[in-house]
C-alpha positions as a printed NumPy array, in Angstrom:
array([[ 17.687,   7.948, -41.077],
       [ 20.298,   6.37 , -43.317],
       [ 23.518,   8.206, -44.076],
       [ 23.853,   9.617, -47.614],
       [ 26.452,   7.057, -48.632],
       [ 24.205,   4.266, -47.365],
       [ 21.331,   5.461, -49.553],
       [ 23.624,   5.241, -52.581],
       [ 24.434,   1.616, -51.667],
       [ 20.704,   0.821, -51.27 ],
       [ 19.949,   2.343, -54.683],
       [ 22.606,   0.163, -56.321],
       [ 20.971,  -2.985, -54.964],
       [ 17.674,  -2.342, -56.748],
       [ 16.996,  -4.475, -59.837],
       [ 16.167,  -2.409, -62.905],
       [ 12.531,  -3.557, -62.891],
       [ 12.033,  -2.492, -59.252],
       [ 13.57 ,   0.895, -59.972],
       [ 11.307,   1.335, -63.022],
       [  8.128,   0.583, -61.059],
       [  9.062,   2.982, -58.243],
       [ 10.004,   5.762, -60.677],
       [  6.886,   5.277, -62.81 ],
       [  4.478,   5.423, -59.868],
       [  6.154,   8.47 , -58.373],
       [  6.308,  10.285, -61.726],
       [  2.505,   9.966, -61.877],
       [  2.131,  11.589, -58.476],
       [  1.765,   8.48 , -56.301],
       [  3.751,   7.345, -53.276],
       [  5.689,   4.089, -53.668],
       [  7.692,   2.104, -51.119],
       [  9.536,  -1.139, -50.654],
       [  7.95 ,  -3.151, -47.826],
       [  8.215,  -6.584, -46.208],
       [ 11.599,  -8.298, -46.19 ],
       [ 13.341,  -5.939, -48.624],
       [ 13.757,  -2.938, -46.254],
       [ 14.779,  -5.279, -43.437],
       [ 17.447,  -6.995, -45.534],
       [ 18.752,  -3.748, -47.013],
       [ 19.126,  -2.217, -43.545],
       [ 21.026,  -5.343, -42.497],
       [ 23.355,  -4.908, -45.462],
       [ 21.949,  -7.885, -47.359],
       [ 20.605,  -8.084, -50.891],
       [ 16.901,  -9.016, -50.76 ],
       [ 15.559, -12.102, -52.488],
       [ 12.002, -10.751, -52.763],
       [ 10.808,  -7.293, -53.711],
       [  7.353,  -6.268, -52.469],
       [  6.074,  -2.808, -53.378],
       [  3.206,  -0.794, -51.966],
       [  1.57 ,   2.43 , -53.14 ],
       [ -1.344,   4.765, -52.457],
       [ -2.478,   4.215, -56.065],
       [ -5.572,   2.028, -56.267],
       [ -5.503,  -1.15 , -58.385],
       [ -7.272,   0.518, -61.346],
       [ -4.787,   3.414, -61.179],
       [ -1.827,   1.018, -61.136],
       [ -3.208,  -0.728, -64.234],
       [ -3.639,   2.618, -65.97 ],
       [ -0.027,   3.603, -65.334],
       [  1.675,   0.471, -66.688],
       [  1.428,  -0.983, -70.181],
       [  1.164,  -4.612, -69.081],
       [ -0.396,  -5.887, -65.852],
       [ -1.931,  -9.12 , -64.6  ],
       [ -4.956,  -9.098, -62.23 ],
       [ -4.001, -10.742, -58.966],
       [ -6.368, -10.44 , -56.013],
       [ -7.502,  -6.933, -56.891],
       [-10.084,  -6.896, -54.122],
       [ -7.125,  -7.188, -51.751],
       [ -5.36 ,  -4.414, -53.682],
       [ -2.691,  -6.453, -55.49 ],
       [ -1.736,  -6.075, -59.163],
       [  1.148,  -7.84 , -60.895],
       [  3.149,  -5.458, -63.075],
       [  5.127,  -6.854, -66.014],
       [  8.409,  -5.1  , -66.838],
       [ 10.2  ,  -6.953, -69.624],
       [ 10.849, -10.473, -68.348],
       [ 10.17 ,  -9.484, -64.731],
       [  6.918,  -9.498, -62.787],
       [  6.452,  -7.496, -59.601],
       [  3.511,  -7.382, -57.207],
       [  2.26 ,  -3.92 , -56.314],
       [ -0.261,  -3.62 , -53.447],
       [ -2.34 ,  -0.615, -52.456],
       [ -2.045,   0.716, -48.886],
       [ -4.803,  -1.007, -46.927],
       [ -6.445,  -1.581, -43.574],
       [ -7.906,  -4.968, -42.648],
       [-10.704,  -6.469, -40.574],
       [-10.627,  -9.537, -38.343],
       [ -9.29 , -12.907, -39.586],
       [-12.233, -15.275, -39.054],
       [-10.578, -18.077, -41.052],
       [ -7.209, -17.51 , -39.286],
       [ -5.545, -16.626, -42.602],
       [ -7.428, -13.998, -44.636],
       [ -8.995, -10.713, -43.442],
       [-12.799, -10.5  , -43.425],
       [-12.589,  -7.167, -45.204],
       [-10.018,  -4.899, -46.798],
       [-10.237,  -1.129, -46.981],
       [ -7.822,   0.98 , -49.029],
       [ -6.182,   3.856, -47.175],
       [ -3.93 ,   6.778, -48.164],
       [ -1.754,   6.181, -45.065],
       [  1.378,   4.041, -45.219],
       [  1.343,   3.908, -41.418],
       [ -2.096,   2.269, -41.447],
       [ -0.739,  -0.274, -43.916],
       [  2.267,  -1.097, -41.733],
       [  0.007,  -1.633, -38.7  ],
       [ -1.186,  -4.956, -40.148],
       [  2.348,  -6.42 , -40.422],
       [  3.493,  -9.287, -38.182],
       [  6.793,  -8.128, -36.645],
       [  8.376,  -4.733, -36.171],
       [ 11.398,  -5.636, -38.313],
       [  8.966,  -6.291, -41.177],
       [  6.844,  -3.181, -40.522],
       [  9.204,  -0.856, -42.39 ],
       [  8.635,   1.087, -45.607],
       [ 11.577,   2.34 , -47.643],
       [ 11.53 ,   4.884, -50.471],
       [ 15.046,   4.696, -51.936],
       [ 14.338,   7.43 , -54.5  ],
       [ 13.2  ,  10.13 , -52.081],
       [ 15.393,   8.709, -49.323],
       [ 12.563,   8.175, -46.867],
       [ 12.252,   5.481, -44.214],
       [  8.906,   4.991, -42.452],
       [  9.295,   3.174, -39.131],
       [  6.269,   3.695, -36.838],
       [  6.893,   0.627, -34.624],
       [ 10.607,   0.811, -33.878],
       [ 11.72 ,  -1.77 , -36.42 ],
       [ 15.131,  -0.155, -36.913],
       [ 15.728,  -0.186, -33.168],
       [ 14.791,  -3.88 , -33.041],
       [ 17.118,  -4.636, -35.944],
       [ 19.902,  -2.995, -33.973],
       [ 18.921,  -5.007, -30.887],
       [ 18.636,  -8.157, -33.035],
       [ 15.145,  -8.734, -31.687],
       [ 12.019, -10.306, -33.208],
       [  9.004,  -8.555, -31.713],
       [  5.319,  -8.488, -32.688],
       [  3.609,  -5.349, -33.942],
       [  1.164,  -4.42 , -31.167],
       [ -0.541,  -7.242, -29.25 ],
       [  1.172, -10.558, -30.108],
       [ -1.945, -12.576, -29.293],
       [ -3.91 , -10.612, -31.861],
       [ -1.16 , -10.983, -34.469],
       [ -0.991, -14.76 , -33.912],
       [ -4.789, -15.088, -33.86 ],
       [ -4.981, -13.411, -37.274],
       [ -2.732, -16.105, -38.727],
       [ -1.303, -18.823, -36.412],
       [  1.454, -19.499, -38.953],
       [  3.051, -16.306, -37.638],
       [  4.021, -18.308, -34.555],
       [  6.33 , -20.375, -36.755],
       [  7.563, -17.27 , -38.546],
       [  8.518, -15.874, -35.135],
       [ 11.054, -18.696, -34.773],
       [ 11.96 , -18.792, -38.446],
       [ 13.241, -15.207, -38.375],
       [ 15.26 , -15.996, -35.258],
       [ 16.913, -18.931, -37.06 ],
       [ 17.517, -17.175, -40.376],
       [ 18.729, -13.889, -38.891],
       [ 20.363, -15.185, -35.723],
       [ 18.106, -12.918, -33.623],
       [ 16.46 , -13.539, -30.273],
       [ 12.715, -13.476, -29.711],
       [ 11.03 , -10.995, -27.386],
       [  9.707, -12.757, -24.258],
       [  6.373, -10.912, -24.31 ],
       [  5.819, -11.917, -27.938],
       [  6.578, -15.569, -27.152],
       [  4.109, -15.474, -24.275],
       [  1.392, -14.682, -26.826],
       [  1.806, -18.095, -28.492],
       [ -1.06 , -20.564, -28.121],
       [  0.477, -23.736, -29.486],
       [ -2.721, -25.67 , -30.212],
       [ -3.846, -22.968, -32.655],
       [ -1.247, -24.235, -35.12 ],
       [ -3.445, -27.288, -35.779],
       [ -5.777, -24.965, -37.71 ],
       [ -3.062, -24.331, -40.315],
       [ -2.697, -26.553, -43.382],
       [  0.077, -29.126, -43.519],
       [  1.578, -27.493, -46.612],
       [  2.05 , -24.114, -44.921],
       [  3.527, -25.706, -41.792],
       [  5.829, -27.816, -43.977],
       [  7.242, -24.779, -45.762],
       [  7.954, -22.839, -42.551],
       [  9.521, -25.828, -40.791],
       [ 11.738, -26.468, -43.805],
       [ 12.926, -22.848, -43.716],
       [ 13.798, -23.242, -40.04 ],
       [ 15.696, -26.471, -40.686],
       [ 17.538, -24.895, -43.627],
       [ 18.481, -21.736, -41.713],
       [ 21.989, -20.793, -40.655],
       [ 21.028, -21.234, -36.982],
       [ 18.315, -23.94 , -36.941],
       [ 19.052, -24.706, -33.297],
       [ 17.52 , -21.357, -32.221],
       [ 14.179, -22.001, -33.889],
       [ 13.969, -25.698, -32.976],
       [ 14.696, -24.976, -29.322],
       [ 11.978, -22.316, -29.348],
       [  9.44 , -24.645, -30.959],
       [ 10.111, -27.229, -28.248],
       [ 10.011, -24.668, -25.442],
       [  6.618, -23.173, -26.348],
       [  4.865, -26.462, -27.208],
       [  4.544, -25.851, -30.947],
       [  6.768, -28.825, -31.773],
       [  4.568, -31.429, -30.118],
       [  1.372, -29.685, -31.249],
       [  2.487, -30.1  , -34.859],
       [  4.23 , -33.456, -34.423],
       [  2.943, -35.478, -31.441],
       [  5.581, -38.08 , -32.312],
       [  8.033, -35.839, -30.407],
       [  6.122, -36.118, -27.115],
       [  8.045, -39.27 , -26.003],
       [ 11.305, -37.637, -27.12 ],
       [ 10.779, -34.649, -24.832],
       [  9.459, -36.785, -21.98 ],
       [ 12.147, -39.459, -22.1  ],
       [ 15.496, -37.72 , -22.276],
       [ 16.368, -34.078, -23.105],
       [ 19.735, -35.2  , -24.467],
       [ 17.978, -37.032, -27.309],
       [ 16.336, -33.852, -28.602],
       [ 19.633, -31.996, -28.268],
       [ 21.273, -34.736, -30.343],
       [ 18.673, -34.407, -33.103],
       [ 19.206, -30.646, -33.199],
       [ 22.995, -31.034, -33.211],
       [ 22.76 , -33.493, -36.106],
       [ 20.647, -30.997, -38.076],
       [ 23.236, -28.32 , -37.401],
       [ 26.09 , -30.606, -38.514],
       [ 24.606, -31.863, -41.795],
       [ 24.717, -30.124, -45.172],
       [ 21.922, -27.543, -45.667],
       [ 19.85 , -29.57 , -48.107],
       [ 16.167, -30.084, -47.308],
       [ 16.075, -33.896, -47.516],
       [ 19.238, -34.2  , -45.416],
       [ 18.069, -31.785, -42.731],
       [ 14.694, -33.515, -42.417],
       [ 16.407, -36.919, -42.235],
       [ 18.767, -35.6  , -39.552],
       [ 15.862, -34.224, -37.496],
       [ 13.87 , -37.47 , -37.657],
       [ 16.563, -40.157, -37.755],
       [ 16.468, -41.104, -34.044],
       [ 12.808, -40.367, -33.382],
       [ 12.194, -44.004, -32.389],
       [ 14.811, -44.099, -29.649],
       [ 12.429, -42.779, -27.004],
       [ 10.067, -45.75 , -27.386],
       [ 12.678, -48.487, -27.951],
       [ 15.03 , -47.631, -25.079],
       [ 15.915, -50.628, -22.877],
       [ 18.486, -50.945, -20.095],
       [ 20.044, -54.406, -19.74 ],
       [ 22.837, -55.122, -17.26 ],
       [ 23.514, -51.421, -16.95 ],
       [ 23.791, -50.967, -20.721],
       [ 21.31 , -48.847, -22.726],
       [ 20.05 , -50.298, -26.009],
       [ 17.705, -49.036, -28.704],
       [ 16.865, -52.227, -30.572],
       [ 15.182, -51.57 , -33.909],
       [ 14.975, -47.832, -33.365],
       [ 15.906, -47.144, -37.012],
       [ 12.839, -49.028, -38.23 ],
       [ 10.561, -47.378, -35.651],
       [ 12.011, -43.972, -36.53 ],
       [ 11.181, -44.535, -40.197],
       [  7.602, -45.494, -39.313],
       [  7.121, -42.372, -37.183],
       [  8.796, -40.167, -39.782],
       [  6.493, -41.542, -42.488],
       [  3.452, -40.27 , -40.607],
       [  4.946, -36.805, -40.139],
       [  6.036, -36.393, -43.766],
       [  2.691, -37.56 , -45.106],
       [  0.766, -35.263, -42.765],
       [  2.869, -32.315, -43.946],
       [  2.08 , -33.189, -47.573],
       [  5.613, -33.715, -48.82 ],
       [  5.936, -35.038, -52.37 ],
       [  6.18 , -38.825, -52.626],
       [  9.745, -38.831, -53.961],
       [ 10.947, -36.515, -51.199],
       [  9.295, -38.686, -48.54 ],
       [ 10.872, -41.848, -49.887],
       [ 14.336, -40.32 , -49.989],
       [ 14.104, -39.125, -46.383],
       [ 12.613, -42.404, -45.142],
       [ 15.339, -44.45 , -46.853],
       [ 18.004, -42.431, -45.053],
       [ 16.236, -42.755, -41.698],
       [ 15.605, -46.499, -42.139],
       [ 19.202, -47.423, -42.969],
       [ 21.181, -44.846, -40.982],
       [ 22.491, -47.584, -38.656],
       [ 24.357, -49.42 , -41.447],
       [ 27.777, -50.864, -40.449],
       [ 30.21 , -48.268, -41.831],
       [ 33.198, -50.605, -41.836],
       [ 35.831, -49.801, -44.5  ],
       [ 36.793, -53.485, -44.381],
       [ 33.298, -54.666, -45.366],
       [ 33.237, -57.31 , -48.114],
       [ 32.331, -56.326, -51.66 ],
       [ 29.162, -58.413, -51.454],
       [ 28.037, -56.623, -48.286],
       [ 28.78 , -53.261, -49.885],
       [ 26.684, -54.196, -52.906],
       [ 23.772, -55.216, -50.704],
       [ 23.964, -51.854, -48.895],
       [ 23.938, -49.935, -52.18 ],
       [ 20.987, -52.039, -53.355],
       [ 19.001, -51.233, -50.202],
       [ 19.655, -47.504, -50.316],
       [ 20.089, -46.904, -54.041],
       [ 23.231, -45.651, -55.784],
       [ 21.771, -42.13 , -55.962],
       [ 21.412, -41.945, -52.159],
       [ 24.36 , -43.867, -50.813],
       [ 26.509, -40.759, -50.319],
       [ 23.607, -38.96 , -48.626],
       [ 23.551, -41.867, -46.178],
       [ 27.263, -41.378, -45.481],
       [ 26.639, -37.672, -44.886],
       [ 23.887, -38.523, -42.396],
       [ 26.237, -40.91 , -40.58 ],
       [ 28.928, -38.222, -40.435],
       [ 26.502, -35.648, -38.993],
       [ 25.125, -38.267, -36.578],
       [ 28.626, -38.893, -35.222],
       [ 29.37 , -35.175, -34.92 ],
       [ 25.968, -34.606, -33.264],
       [ 26.809, -37.284, -30.696],
       [ 29.909, -35.349, -29.724],
       [ 32.316, -37.425, -31.752],
       [ 35.423, -36.051, -33.422],
       [ 34.648, -34.474, -36.799],
       [ 38.023, -35.46 , -38.232],
       [ 37.903, -39.028, -36.931],
       [ 34.424, -39.514, -38.385],
       [ 35.468, -38.021, -41.714],
       [ 38.574, -40.213, -41.966],
       [ 36.685, -43.478, -41.525],
       [ 33.801, -42.469, -43.752],
       [ 36.121, -41.116, -46.447],
       [ 37.782, -44.518, -46.764],
       [ 34.353, -46.141, -46.842],
       [ 33.196, -43.692, -49.538],
       [ 36.226, -44.464, -51.707],
       [ 35.35 , -48.151, -51.725],
       [ 31.758, -47.403, -52.672],
       [ 32.879, -45.023, -55.412],
       [ 35.146, -47.699, -56.872],
       [ 32.271, -50.159, -56.714],
       [ 29.896, -47.802, -58.51 ],
       [ 32.424, -47.054, -61.222],
       [ 33.165, -50.711, -61.891],
       [ 29.712, -52.317, -61.678],
       [ 26.159, -51.561, -62.73 ],
       [ 24.03 , -54.278, -61.108],
       [ 22.211, -52.285, -58.452],
       [ 18.566, -52.614, -59.498],
       [ 16.482, -55.433, -60.979],
       [ 16.391, -53.541, -64.266],
       [ 20.133, -54.198, -64.531],
       [ 19.626, -57.992, -64.587],
       [ 20.402, -59.809, -67.846],
       [ 16.997, -61.556, -67.676],
       [ 13.463, -60.305, -67.113],
       [ 10.238, -61.698, -65.698],
       [  9.05 , -63.088, -69.028],
       [ 12.216, -65.149, -69.429],
       [ 11.894, -66.456, -65.868],
       [  8.333, -67.602, -66.637],
       [  9.505, -69.378, -69.814],
       [ 12.388, -71.228, -68.162],
       [ 10.455, -72.292, -65.061],
       [  7.132, -72.7  , -66.898],
       [  5.356, -70.391, -64.49 ],
       [  2.205, -68.313, -64.973],
       [  2.269, -64.57 , -64.188],
       [  2.055, -63.893, -60.459],
       [  3.912, -62.912, -57.294],
       [  6.107, -66.022, -57.47 ],
       [  7.857, -64.564, -60.516],
       [  8.782, -61.422, -58.556],
       [ 10.066, -63.506, -55.657],
       [ 12.31 , -65.517, -57.973],
       [ 13.632, -62.352, -59.628],
       [ 14.5  , -61.06 , -56.166],
       [ 16.379, -64.284, -55.456],
       [ 18.238, -63.992, -58.767],
       [ 19.063, -60.384, -58.017],
       [ 20.505, -61.268, -54.595],
       [ 22.524, -64.1  , -56.185],
       [ 23.969, -61.742, -58.813],
       [ 24.917, -59.037, -56.3  ],
       [ 27.099, -61.611, -54.554],
       [ 29.182, -61.685, -57.729],
       [ 28.354, -59.291, -60.621],
       [ 30.142, -61.645, -63.043],
       [ 27.085, -63.869, -62.698],
       [ 24.979, -61.312, -64.579],
       [ 25.065, -63.239, -67.864],
       [ 22.036, -64.813, -69.483],
       [ 23.704, -68.215, -69.738],
       [ 24.768, -68.271, -66.086],
       [ 21.369, -67.082, -64.859],
       [ 19.639, -69.662, -67.077],
       [ 21.8  , -72.365, -65.502],
       [ 20.925, -71.037, -62.029],
       [ 17.212, -71.134, -62.836],
       [ 17.376, -74.583, -64.397],
       [ 19.195, -75.929, -61.359],
       [ 16.541, -74.331, -59.173],
       [ 13.786, -75.99 , -61.219],
       [ 15.443, -79.408, -60.92 ],
       [ 15.736, -79.024, -57.136],
       [ 12.075, -78.127, -56.898]])
């Protein structure tokens, strides 16, 4: 039971809309609790991001109590209650049947018992119900004890919990990464990795992203590799695990070192994926020729299978493809321009961040890496501020003008010539004048 002062702190964390729903239900004679992540986070001293409420009131009774509601899966007992600008989901206590489709219960039966409702939860730390108004905490499965032990443990038989929804296997590692907890050995033994292939790419994508974005991604990633989930979801990692364990550790260390932004963390996790298949030893020296290109090809398959948006995929693949760029502060202006053209001015600093994390993940000095890359970044910043020719749209001429000067019909040859003009201009941005480009094209026509 929480101390009196702790209850006061919990009460202060409740948004006004949450407090209104709890008070309204209880004033009409119903029980009402916070469930899911909210009790867990409050007991850990954190402010919850999501507020899930449960009650013994049936859906039709919930709708009768509140002035404005939105039907939302009423056969599963859920009603969305509108309080001003806020919307909260209120679910009736329920028991569930088997999960034939590995995601939804075959049947739902409403129950007056909060304990029956908590029995269907995934992990003990999520099987808590908190009534902050009456100062009641319902904990039938030892969730508070497991919070104190910093342990993620299944409610009941882990095999049954994971069979109901195989995505829970990923959630097992996600909570370890986000909370910094350890996983119970018996619960991990209930994982059947191949079952994850029955889950949609979108749901897997979202859980993996949460693991990568967590404060301790290394805990979850190591667990995924240990239990076989990693290669079941992404067979591209099979050569990585078979070839050299240090390579996987490097990928994880790079994820840990990079900024917690989704595109950067995915790029860090996939950037050296091709090393396992391109490794060659010559005269005692190890080489990975073309591994950046192979990594991008392998990463493309993973990102498409997980149904990432096209723009997100392209941003990640660009970073993976060009992460081996020569980060030499003494690079010529022309070479710098070509690098910015390849990557795009909106991604060039993301590429530098990936290089920094790559160096740190290799065991290099953080400060040494930052010093070199900072000088490199200053040169790029000066270049971006002083010039604008970084895409074909920036050229002083267009395809129609090229066709007129060279007397060409529409076709791929026009695009090839524009690419040649673009490369010529990036060598010296002062060339980006209509007259100078016209002269270049006329000279080209005479030579041909």
